[in-house]
Jmol script that loads the backbone (N, CA, C; Angstrom):
load data "model"
ATOM      1  N   UNK A   1     -15.743 -36.476  43.397  1.00  0.00           N
ATOM      2  CA  UNK A   1     -15.682 -37.869  43.410  1.00  0.00           C
ATOM      3  C   UNK A   1     -17.101 -38.429  43.783  1.00  0.00           C
ATOM      4  N   UNK A   2     -17.387 -39.537  43.225  1.00  0.00           N
ATOM      5  CA  UNK A   2     -18.618 -40.232  43.544  1.00  0.00           C
ATOM      6  C   UNK A   2     -18.316 -41.459  44.317  1.00  0.00           C
ATOM      7  N   UNK A   3     -19.325 -42.035  44.883  1.00  0.00           N
ATOM      8  CA  UNK A   3     -19.125 -43.315  45.672  1.00  0.00           C
ATOM      9  C   UNK A   3     -20.431 -44.046  45.673  1.00  0.00           C
ATOM     10  N   UNK A   4     -20.315 -45.411  45.776  1.00  0.00           N
ATOM     11  CA  UNK A   4     -21.450 -46.248  45.945  1.00  0.00           C
ATOM     12  C   UNK A   4     -21.328 -46.888  47.364  1.00  0.00           C
ATOM     13  N   UNK A   5     -22.451 -46.904  48.017  1.00  0.00           N
ATOM     14  CA  UNK A   5     -22.532 -47.596  49.315  1.00  0.00           C
ATOM     15  C   UNK A   5     -23.484 -48.683  49.262  1.00  0.00           C
ATOM     16  N   UNK A   6     -23.159 -49.904  49.436  1.00  0.00           N
ATOM     17  CA  UNK A   6     -23.949 -51.057  49.454  1.00  0.00           C
ATOM     18  C   UNK A   6     -24.188 -51.436  50.941  1.00  0.00           C
ATOM     19  N   UNK A   7     -25.478 -51.486  51.339  1.00  0.00           N
ATOM     20  CA  UNK A   7     -25.822 -51.838  52.697  1.00  0.00           C
ATOM     21  C   UNK A   7     -26.431 -53.182  52.643  1.00  0.00           C
ATOM     22  N   UNK A   8     -25.960 -54.055  53.521  1.00  0.00           N
ATOM     23  CA  UNK A   8     -26.498 -55.427  53.668  1.00  0.00           C
ATOM     24  C   UNK A   8     -26.996 -55.525  55.146  1.00  0.00           C
ATOM     25  N   UNK A   9     -28.231 -55.962  55.229  1.00  0.00           N
ATOM     26  CA  UNK A   9     -28.794 -56.148  56.654  1.00  0.00           C
ATOM     27  C   UNK A   9     -28.016 -57.225  57.339  1.00  0.00           C
ATOM     28  N   UNK A  10     -27.731 -56.980  58.629  1.00  0.00           N
ATOM     29  CA  UNK A  10     -27.019 -58.029  59.392  1.00  0.00           C
ATOM     30  C   UNK A  10     -28.074 -58.743  60.314  1.00  0.00           C
ATOM     31  N   UNK A  11     -29.303 -58.225  60.329  1.00  0.00           N
ATOM     32  CA  UNK A  11     -30.339 -58.823  61.183  1.00  0.00           C
ATOM     33  C   UNK A  11     -31.539 -59.038  60.266  1.00  0.00           C
ATOM     34  N   UNK A  12     -32.469 -59.915  60.698  1.00  0.00           N
ATOM     35  CA  UNK A  12     -33.672 -60.066  59.919  1.00  0.00           C
ATOM     36  C   UNK A  12     -34.472 -58.773  59.669  1.00  0.00           C
ATOM     37  N   UNK A  13     -35.128 -58.595  58.592  1.00  0.00           N
ATOM     38  CA  UNK A  13     -35.736 -57.287  58.264  1.00  0.00           C
ATOM     39  C   UNK A  13     -36.741 -56.923  59.366  1.00  0.00           C
ATOM     40  N   UNK A  14     -37.406 -57.842  60.040  1.00  0.00           N
ATOM     41  CA  UNK A  14     -38.309 -57.559  61.101  1.00  0.00           C
ATOM     42  C   UNK A  14     -37.607 -56.792  62.220  1.00  0.00           C
ATOM     43  N   UNK A  15     -36.380 -56.997  62.416  1.00  0.00           N
ATOM     44  CA  UNK A  15     -35.591 -56.217  63.433  1.00  0.00           C
ATOM     45  C   UNK A  15     -35.091 -54.896  62.914  1.00  0.00           C
ATOM     46  N   UNK A  16     -34.915 -54.823  61.635  1.00  0.00           N
ATOM     47  CA  UNK A  16     -34.509 -53.597  60.934  1.00  0.00           C
ATOM     48  C   UNK A  16     -35.692 -52.547  60.748  1.00  0.00           C
ATOM     49  N   UNK A  17     -36.812 -53.085  60.440  1.00  0.00           N
ATOM     50  CA  UNK A  17     -38.001 -52.246  60.113  1.00  0.00           C
ATOM     51  C   UNK A  17     -38.274 -51.109  61.073  1.00  0.00           C
ATOM     52  N   UNK A  18     -38.264 -51.402  62.394  1.00  0.00           N
ATOM     53  CA  UNK A  18     -38.606 -50.248  63.331  1.00  0.00           C
ATOM     54  C   UNK A  18     -37.606 -49.094  63.205  1.00  0.00           C
ATOM     55  N   UNK A  19     -36.475 -49.265  62.565  1.00  0.00           N
ATOM     56  CA  UNK A  19     -35.434 -48.171  62.471  1.00  0.00           C
ATOM     57  C   UNK A  19     -35.386 -47.520  61.097  1.00  0.00           C
ATOM     58  N   UNK A  20     -36.249 -47.985  60.189  1.00  0.00           N
ATOM     59  CA  UNK A  20     -36.198 -47.436  58.779  1.00  0.00           C
ATOM     60  C   UNK A  20     -36.435 -45.955  58.771  1.00  0.00           C
ATOM     61  N   UNK A  21     -37.425 -45.429  59.611  1.00  0.00           N
ATOM     62  CA  UNK A  21     -37.734 -43.996  59.555  1.00  0.00           C
ATOM     63  C   UNK A  21     -36.506 -43.206  60.055  1.00  0.00           C
ATOM     64  N   UNK A  22     -35.791 -43.609  61.050  1.00  0.00           N
ATOM     65  CA  UNK A  22     -34.590 -42.885  61.482  1.00  0.00           C
ATOM     66  C   UNK A  22     -33.556 -42.937  60.417  1.00  0.00           C
ATOM     67  N   UNK A  23     -33.336 -44.078  59.781  1.00  0.00           N
ATOM     68  CA  UNK A  23     -32.357 -44.207  58.691  1.00  0.00           C
ATOM     69  C   UNK A  23     -32.747 -43.246  57.551  1.00  0.00           C
ATOM     70  N   UNK A  24     -34.021 -43.242  57.155  1.00  0.00           N
ATOM     71  CA  UNK A  24     -34.391 -42.325  56.043  1.00  0.00           C
ATOM     72  C   UNK A  24     -34.285 -40.863  56.430  1.00  0.00           C
ATOM     73  N   UNK A  25     -34.518 -40.536  57.667  1.00  0.00           N
ATOM     74  CA  UNK A  25     -34.328 -39.054  58.069  1.00  0.00           C
ATOM     75  C   UNK A  25     -32.840 -38.755  57.993  1.00  0.00           C
ATOM     76  N   UNK A  26     -31.991 -39.680  58.328  1.00  0.00           N
ATOM     77  CA  UNK A  26     -30.524 -39.471  58.249  1.00  0.00           C
ATOM     78  C   UNK A  26     -30.184 -39.275  56.745  1.00  0.00           C
ATOM     79  N   UNK A  27     -30.740 -40.089  55.866  1.00  0.00           N
ATOM     80  CA  UNK A  27     -30.469 -39.944  54.458  1.00  0.00           C
ATOM     81  C   UNK A  27     -30.943 -38.604  53.903  1.00  0.00           C
ATOM     82  N   UNK A  28     -32.072 -38.105  54.376  1.00  0.00           N
ATOM     83  CA  UNK A  28     -32.583 -36.864  53.931  1.00  0.00           C
ATOM     84  C   UNK A  28     -31.579 -35.732  54.326  1.00  0.00           C
ATOM     85  N   UNK A  29     -30.931 -35.882  55.556  1.00  0.00           N
ATOM     86  CA  UNK A  29     -29.940 -34.845  55.941  1.00  0.00           C
ATOM     87  C   UNK A  29     -28.795 -34.945  54.977  1.00  0.00           C
ATOM     88  N   UNK A  30     -28.298 -36.079  54.637  1.00  0.00           N
ATOM     89  CA  UNK A  30     -27.247 -36.255  53.662  1.00  0.00           C
ATOM     90  C   UNK A  30     -27.597 -35.636  52.296  1.00  0.00           C
ATOM     91  N   UNK A  31     -28.855 -35.774  51.863  1.00  0.00           N
ATOM     92  CA  UNK A  31     -29.334 -35.174  50.620  1.00  0.00           C
ATOM     93  C   UNK A  31     -29.304 -33.661  50.710  1.00  0.00           C
ATOM     94  N   UNK A  32     -29.756 -33.093  51.845  1.00  0.00           N
ATOM     95  CA  UNK A  32     -29.735 -31.668  52.052  1.00  0.00           C
ATOM     96  C   UNK A  32     -28.289 -31.088  52.049  1.00  0.00           C
ATOM     97  N   UNK A  33     -27.345 -31.902  52.501  1.00  0.00           N
ATOM     98  CA  UNK A  33     -25.935 -31.484  52.497  1.00  0.00           C
ATOM     99  C   UNK A  33     -25.278 -31.643  51.139  1.00  0.00           C
ATOM    100  N   UNK A  34     -25.991 -32.236  50.171  1.00  0.00           N
ATOM    101  CA  UNK A  34     -25.477 -32.389  48.820  1.00  0.00           C
ATOM    102  C   UNK A  34     -24.533 -33.584  48.730  1.00  0.00           C
ATOM    103  N   UNK A  35     -24.589 -34.521  49.746  1.00  0.00           N
ATOM    104  CA  UNK A  35     -23.814 -35.749  49.686  1.00  0.00           C
ATOM    105  C   UNK A  35     -24.485 -36.905  49.010  1.00  0.00           C
ATOM    106  N   UNK A  36     -25.785 -36.981  49.170  1.00  0.00           N
ATOM    107  CA  UNK A  36     -26.597 -38.106  48.672  1.00  0.00           C
ATOM    108  C   UNK A  36     -27.220 -37.645  47.380  1.00  0.00           C
ATOM    109  N   UNK A  37     -27.127 -38.515  46.295  1.00  0.00           N
ATOM    110  CA  UNK A  37     -27.784 -38.258  45.030  1.00  0.00           C
ATOM    111  C   UNK A  37     -29.094 -39.081  45.022  1.00  0.00           C
ATOM    112  N   UNK A  38     -28.969 -40.332  45.388  1.00  0.00           N
ATOM    113  CA  UNK A  38     -30.134 -41.244  45.351  1.00  0.00           C
ATOM    114  C   UNK A  38     -29.947 -42.409  46.261  1.00  0.00           C
ATOM    115  N   UNK A  39     -31.008 -42.940  46.761  1.00  0.00           N
ATOM    116  CA  UNK A  39     -30.938 -44.156  47.694  1.00  0.00           C
ATOM    117  C   UNK A  39     -32.193 -44.961  47.500  1.00  0.00           C
ATOM    118  N   UNK A  40     -32.156 -46.138  47.925  1.00  0.00           N
ATOM    119  CA  UNK A  40     -33.295 -47.052  47.924  1.00  0.00           C
ATOM    120  C   UNK A  40     -32.906 -48.455  48.308  1.00  0.00           C
ATOM    121  N   UNK A  41     -34.015 -49.242  48.649  1.00  0.00           N
ATOM    122  CA  UNK A  41     -33.819 -50.642  49.076  1.00  0.00           C
ATOM    123  C   UNK A  41     -33.586 -51.518  47.867  1.00  0.00           C
ATOM    124  N   UNK A  42     -33.001 -52.657  48.117  1.00  0.00           N
ATOM    125  CA  UNK A  42     -32.902 -53.777  47.148  1.00  0.00           C
ATOM    126  C   UNK A  42     -34.213 -54.546  47.193  1.00  0.00           C
ATOM    127  N   UNK A  43     -34.367 -55.179  46.104  1.00  0.00           N
ATOM    128  CA  UNK A  43     -35.632 -56.052  45.952  1.00  0.00           C
ATOM    129  C   UNK A  43     -35.138 -57.438  45.558  1.00  0.00           C
ATOM    130  N   UNK A  44     -35.250 -58.382  46.431  1.00  0.00           N
ATOM    131  CA  UNK A  44     -35.807 -58.436  47.625  1.00  0.00           C
ATOM    132  C   UNK A  44     -35.131 -57.678  48.761  1.00  0.00           C
ATOM    133  N   UNK A  45     -35.807 -57.364  49.795  1.00  0.00           N
ATOM    134  CA  UNK A  45     -35.321 -56.393  50.839  1.00  0.00           C
ATOM    135  C   UNK A  45     -34.302 -57.054  51.706  1.00  0.00           C
ATOM    136  N   UNK A  46     -33.073 -57.060  51.184  1.00  0.00           N
ATOM    137  CA  UNK A  46     -31.950 -57.558  51.929  1.00  0.00           C
ATOM    138  C   UNK A  46     -30.929 -56.501  52.255  1.00  0.00           C
ATOM    139  N   UNK A  47     -31.215 -55.274  51.937  1.00  0.00           N
ATOM    140  CA  UNK A  47     -30.303 -54.128  52.163  1.00  0.00           C
ATOM    141  C   UNK A  47     -30.706 -53.010  51.182  1.00  0.00           C
ATOM    142  N   UNK A  48     -29.785 -52.149  50.865  1.00  0.00           N
ATOM    143  CA  UNK A  48     -30.070 -51.110  49.926  1.00  0.00           C
ATOM    144  C   UNK A  48     -28.761 -50.487  49.437  1.00  0.00           C
ATOM    145  N   UNK A  49     -28.925 -49.438  48.609  1.00  0.00           N
ATOM    146  CA  UNK A  49     -27.861 -48.767  47.956  1.00  0.00           C
ATOM    147  C   UNK A  49     -27.909 -47.253  48.039  1.00  0.00           C
ATOM    148  N   UNK A  50     -26.763 -46.602  48.053  1.00  0.00           N
ATOM    149  CA  UNK A  50     -26.647 -45.190  48.075  1.00  0.00           C
ATOM    150  C   UNK A  50     -25.766 -44.723  46.927  1.00  0.00           C
ATOM    151  N   UNK A  51     -26.104 -43.656  46.164  1.00  0.00           N
ATOM    152  CA  UNK A  51     -25.225 -43.058  45.253  1.00  0.00           C
ATOM    153  C   UNK A  51     -24.836 -41.766  45.837  1.00  0.00           C
ATOM    154  N   UNK A  52     -23.526 -41.573  46.087  1.00  0.00           N
ATOM    155  CA  UNK A  52     -23.039 -40.395  46.827  1.00  0.00           C
ATOM    156  C   UNK A  52     -22.094 -39.544  46.026  1.00  0.00           C
ATOM    157  N   UNK A  53     -22.052 -38.276  46.393  1.00  0.00           N
ATOM    158  CA  UNK A  53     -21.097 -37.308  45.771  1.00  0.00           C
ATOM    159  C   UNK A  53     -20.289 -36.818  46.985  1.00  0.00           C
ATOM    160  N   UNK A  54     -18.933 -37.087  47.009  1.00  0.00           N
ATOM    161  CA  UNK A  54     -18.151 -36.761  48.129  1.00  0.00           C
ATOM    162  C   UNK A  54     -16.964 -35.800  47.694  1.00  0.00           C
ATOM    163  N   UNK A  55     -16.525 -34.998  48.609  1.00  0.00           N
ATOM    164  CA  UNK A  55     -15.447 -34.086  48.230  1.00  0.00           C
ATOM    165  C   UNK A  55     -14.146 -34.883  47.846  1.00  0.00           C
ATOM    166  N   UNK A  56     -13.484 -34.417  46.810  1.00  0.00           N
ATOM    167  CA  UNK A  56     -12.185 -35.038  46.333  1.00  0.00           C
ATOM    168  C   UNK A  56     -11.140 -35.092  47.373  1.00  0.00           C
ATOM    169  N   UNK A  57     -11.100 -34.025  48.286  1.00  0.00           N
ATOM    170  CA  UNK A  57      -9.978 -33.876  49.223  1.00  0.00           C
ATOM    171  C   UNK A  57     -10.134 -34.698  50.504  1.00  0.00           C
ATOM    172  N   UNK A  58     -11.274 -35.408  50.714  1.00  0.00           N
ATOM    173  CA  UNK A  58     -11.485 -36.223  51.876  1.00  0.00           C
ATOM    174  C   UNK A  58     -12.538 -37.324  51.553  1.00  0.00           C
ATOM    175  N   UNK A  59     -12.225 -38.167  50.594  1.00  0.00           N
ATOM    176  CA  UNK A  59     -13.144 -39.208  50.127  1.00  0.00           C
ATOM    177  C   UNK A  59     -13.326 -40.219  51.254  1.00  0.00           C
ATOM    178  N   UNK A  60     -12.250 -40.753  51.754  1.00  0.00           N
ATOM    179  CA  UNK A  60     -12.369 -41.835  52.772  1.00  0.00           C
ATOM    180  C   UNK A  60     -12.881 -41.321  54.046  1.00  0.00           C
ATOM    181  N   UNK A  61     -12.473 -40.159  54.513  1.00  0.00           N
ATOM    182  CA  UNK A  61     -13.015 -39.607  55.799  1.00  0.00           C
ATOM    183  C   UNK A  61     -14.503 -39.282  55.711  1.00  0.00           C
ATOM    184  N   UNK A  62     -14.922 -38.756  54.568  1.00  0.00           N
ATOM    185  CA  UNK A  62     -16.329 -38.450  54.345  1.00  0.00           C
ATOM    186  C   UNK A  62     -17.157 -39.799  54.384  1.00  0.00           C
ATOM    187  N   UNK A  63     -16.646 -40.762  53.634  1.00  0.00           N
ATOM    188  CA  UNK A  63     -17.423 -42.050  53.553  1.00  0.00           C
ATOM    189  C   UNK A  63     -17.477 -42.698  54.928  1.00  0.00           C
ATOM    190  N   UNK A  64     -16.374 -42.591  55.648  1.00  0.00           N
ATOM    191  CA  UNK A  64     -16.411 -43.182  57.037  1.00  0.00           C
ATOM    192  C   UNK A  64     -17.423 -42.433  57.919  1.00  0.00           C
ATOM    193  N   UNK A  65     -17.475 -41.162  57.777  1.00  0.00           N
ATOM    194  CA  UNK A  65     -18.485 -40.398  58.598  1.00  0.00           C
ATOM    195  C   UNK A  65     -19.981 -40.702  58.243  1.00  0.00           C
ATOM    196  N   UNK A  66     -20.161 -40.851  56.835  1.00  0.00           N
ATOM    197  CA  UNK A  66     -21.457 -41.209  56.371  1.00  0.00           C
ATOM    198  C   UNK A  66     -21.919 -42.512  57.019  1.00  0.00           C
ATOM    199  N   UNK A  67     -21.034 -43.504  56.929  1.00  0.00           N
ATOM    200  CA  UNK A  67     -21.334 -44.891  57.511  1.00  0.00           C
ATOM    201  C   UNK A  67     -21.593 -44.753  58.983  1.00  0.00           C
ATOM    202  N   UNK A  68     -20.642 -44.137  59.690  1.00  0.00           N
ATOM    203  CA  UNK A  68     -20.733 -44.085  61.179  1.00  0.00           C
ATOM    204  C   UNK A  68     -21.910 -43.293  61.703  1.00  0.00           C
ATOM    205  N   UNK A  69     -22.503 -42.365  60.864  1.00  0.00           N
ATOM    206  CA  UNK A  69     -23.591 -41.548  61.294  1.00  0.00           C
ATOM    207  C   UNK A  69     -25.002 -42.272  61.090  1.00  0.00           C
ATOM    208  N   UNK A  70     -24.975 -43.279  60.306  1.00  0.00           N
ATOM    209  CA  UNK A  70     -26.190 -43.946  59.971  1.00  0.00           C
ATOM    210  C   UNK A  70     -26.749 -44.730  61.156  1.00  0.00           C
ATOM    211  N   UNK A  71     -27.991 -44.577  61.544  1.00  0.00           N
ATOM    212  CA  UNK A  71     -28.556 -45.396  62.623  1.00  0.00           C
ATOM    213  C   UNK A  71     -28.420 -46.901  62.371  1.00  0.00           C
ATOM    214  N   UNK A  72     -28.584 -47.289  61.136  1.00  0.00           N
ATOM    215  CA  UNK A  72     -28.415 -48.733  60.805  1.00  0.00           C
ATOM    216  C   UNK A  72     -27.048 -49.210  61.214  1.00  0.00           C
ATOM    217  N   UNK A  73     -26.010 -48.400  60.960  1.00  0.00           N
ATOM    218  CA  UNK A  73     -24.618 -48.787  61.288  1.00  0.00           C
ATOM    219  C   UNK A  73     -24.414 -48.651  62.846  1.00  0.00           C
ATOM    220  N   UNK A  74     -24.841 -47.598  63.431  1.00  0.00           N
ATOM    221  CA  UNK A  74     -24.678 -47.418  64.924  1.00  0.00           C
ATOM    222  C   UNK A  74     -25.292 -48.559  65.709  1.00  0.00           C
ATOM    223  N   UNK A  75     -26.453 -49.130  65.138  1.00  0.00           N
ATOM    224  CA  UNK A  75     -27.213 -50.132  65.848  1.00  0.00           C
ATOM    225  C   UNK A  75     -26.781 -51.537  65.366  1.00  0.00           C
ATOM    226  N   UNK A  76     -25.772 -51.622  64.543  1.00  0.00           N
ATOM    227  CA  UNK A  76     -25.296 -52.906  63.999  1.00  0.00           C
ATOM    228  C   UNK A  76     -26.352 -53.655  63.252  1.00  0.00           C
ATOM    229  N   UNK A  77     -27.247 -52.890  62.500  1.00  0.00           N
ATOM    230  CA  UNK A  77     -28.288 -53.504  61.773  1.00  0.00           C
ATOM    231  C   UNK A  77     -27.879 -53.762  60.290  1.00  0.00           C
ATOM    232  N   UNK A  78     -26.905 -53.023  59.819  1.00  0.00           N
ATOM    233  CA  UNK A  78     -26.418 -53.167  58.487  1.00  0.00           C
ATOM    234  C   UNK A  78     -24.965 -53.009  58.355  1.00  0.00           C
ATOM    235  N   UNK A  79     -24.412 -53.716  57.377  1.00  0.00           N
ATOM    236  CA  UNK A  79     -22.998 -53.561  57.107  1.00  0.00           C
ATOM    237  C   UNK A  79     -22.886 -52.748  55.881  1.00  0.00           C
ATOM    238  N   UNK A  80     -21.948 -51.788  55.867  1.00  0.00           N
ATOM    239  CA  UNK A  80     -21.702 -50.901  54.751  1.00  0.00           C
ATOM    240  C   UNK A  80     -20.515 -51.392  53.977  1.00  0.00           C
ATOM    241  N   UNK A  81     -20.619 -51.461  52.594  1.00  0.00           N
ATOM    242  CA  UNK A  81     -19.514 -51.595  51.736  1.00  0.00           C
ATOM    243  C   UNK A  81     -19.388 -50.243  50.938  1.00  0.00           C
ATOM    244  N   UNK A  82     -18.287 -49.550  51.145  1.00  0.00           N
ATOM    245  CA  UNK A  82     -18.117 -48.222  50.578  1.00  0.00           C
ATOM    246  C   UNK A  82     -17.097 -48.351  49.397  1.00  0.00           C
ATOM    247  N   UNK A  83     -17.535 -47.847  48.216  1.00  0.00           N
ATOM    248  CA  UNK A  83     -16.745 -47.982  47.032  1.00  0.00           C
ATOM    249  C   UNK A  83     -16.601 -46.675  46.298  1.00  0.00           C
ATOM    250  N   UNK A  84     -15.408 -45.916  46.523  1.00  0.00           N
ATOM    251  CA  UNK A  84     -15.216 -44.730  45.682  1.00  0.00           C
ATOM    252  C   UNK A  84     -15.340 -45.128  44.217  1.00  0.00           C
ATOM    253  N   UNK A  85     -15.924 -44.196  43.486  1.00  0.00           N
ATOM    254  CA  UNK A  85     -16.343 -44.527  42.126  1.00  0.00           C
ATOM    255  C   UNK A  85     -15.986 -43.385  41.129  1.00  0.00           C
ATOM    256  N   UNK A  86     -15.329 -43.642  40.093  1.00  0.00           N
ATOM    257  CA  UNK A  86     -14.982 -42.646  39.085  1.00  0.00           C
ATOM    258  C   UNK A  86     -15.680 -42.909  37.788  1.00  0.00           C
ATOM    259  N   UNK A  87     -17.004 -42.476  37.691  1.00  0.00           N
ATOM    260  CA  UNK A  87     -17.648 -42.811  36.497  1.00  0.00           C
ATOM    261  C   UNK A  87     -17.087 -42.221  35.272  1.00  0.00           C
ATOM    262  N   UNK A  88     -17.186 -42.787  34.139  1.00  0.00           N
ATOM    263  CA  UNK A  88     -16.735 -42.273  32.800  1.00  0.00           C
ATOM    264  C   UNK A  88     -17.821 -41.976  31.942  1.00  0.00           C
ATOM    265  N   UNK A  89     -18.685 -42.977  31.641  1.00  0.00           N
ATOM    266  CA  UNK A  89     -19.808 -42.783  30.750  1.00  0.00           C
ATOM    267  C   UNK A  89     -20.983 -42.232  31.604  1.00  0.00           C
ATOM    268  N   UNK A  90     -21.561 -41.141  31.249  1.00  0.00           N
ATOM    269  CA  UNK A  90     -22.610 -40.514  31.992  1.00  0.00           C
ATOM    270  C   UNK A  90     -22.224 -39.557  33.085  1.00  0.00           C
ATOM    271  N   UNK A  91     -20.904 -39.344  33.192  1.00  0.00           N
ATOM    272  CA  UNK A  91     -20.408 -38.452  34.308  1.00  0.00           C
ATOM    273  C   UNK A  91     -20.947 -37.065  34.124  1.00  0.00           C
ATOM    274  N   UNK A  92     -21.102 -36.553  32.947  1.00  0.00           N
ATOM    275  CA  UNK A  92     -21.559 -35.243  32.660  1.00  0.00           C
ATOM    276  C   UNK A  92     -22.993 -35.020  33.188  1.00  0.00           C
ATOM    277  N   UNK A  93     -23.794 -36.064  32.968  1.00  0.00           N
ATOM    278  CA  UNK A  93     -25.143 -36.017  33.499  1.00  0.00           C
ATOM    279  C   UNK A  93     -25.195 -36.062  34.979  1.00  0.00           C
ATOM    280  N   UNK A  94     -24.366 -36.847  35.606  1.00  0.00           N
ATOM    281  CA  UNK A  94     -24.345 -36.907  37.085  1.00  0.00           C
ATOM    282  C   UNK A  94     -23.846 -35.569  37.620  1.00  0.00           C
ATOM    283  N   UNK A  95     -22.922 -34.892  36.975  1.00  0.00           N
ATOM    284  CA  UNK A  95     -22.363 -33.640  37.484  1.00  0.00           C
ATOM    285  C   UNK A  95     -23.490 -32.585  37.417  1.00  0.00           C
ATOM    286  N   UNK A  96     -24.439 -32.749  36.564  1.00  0.00           N
ATOM    287  CA  UNK A  96     -25.543 -31.747  36.505  1.00  0.00           C
ATOM    288  C   UNK A  96     -26.594 -31.944  37.565  1.00  0.00           C
ATOM    289  N   UNK A  97     -26.604 -33.013  38.226  1.00  0.00           N
ATOM    290  CA  UNK A  97     -27.654 -33.327  39.212  1.00  0.00           C
ATOM    291  C   UNK A  97     -27.343 -32.497  40.479  1.00  0.00           C
TER     292      UNK A  97
END
end "model"
wireframe off; spacefill off
backbone 0.3
color backbone group
């Protein structure tokens, strides 16, 4: 199963910026675990998005743990919207990543 995570900053970016390195270190851990496919900020910088691959047998639990482990979430700097996603067109290409 795939999922999209939309992060929206809850604080001005000036308050978020000092924590970007910790957030990105966390995302690199998710990438190493095979959970994160891609991530990046929105333009303009009001938040960001994650493309995730999560196990079919624990989609909601995995997404909750991803959100709860993020420094942005722990520090109440960003709000997560977690959307399980079942792509149809292009799924084969995603599966090869």
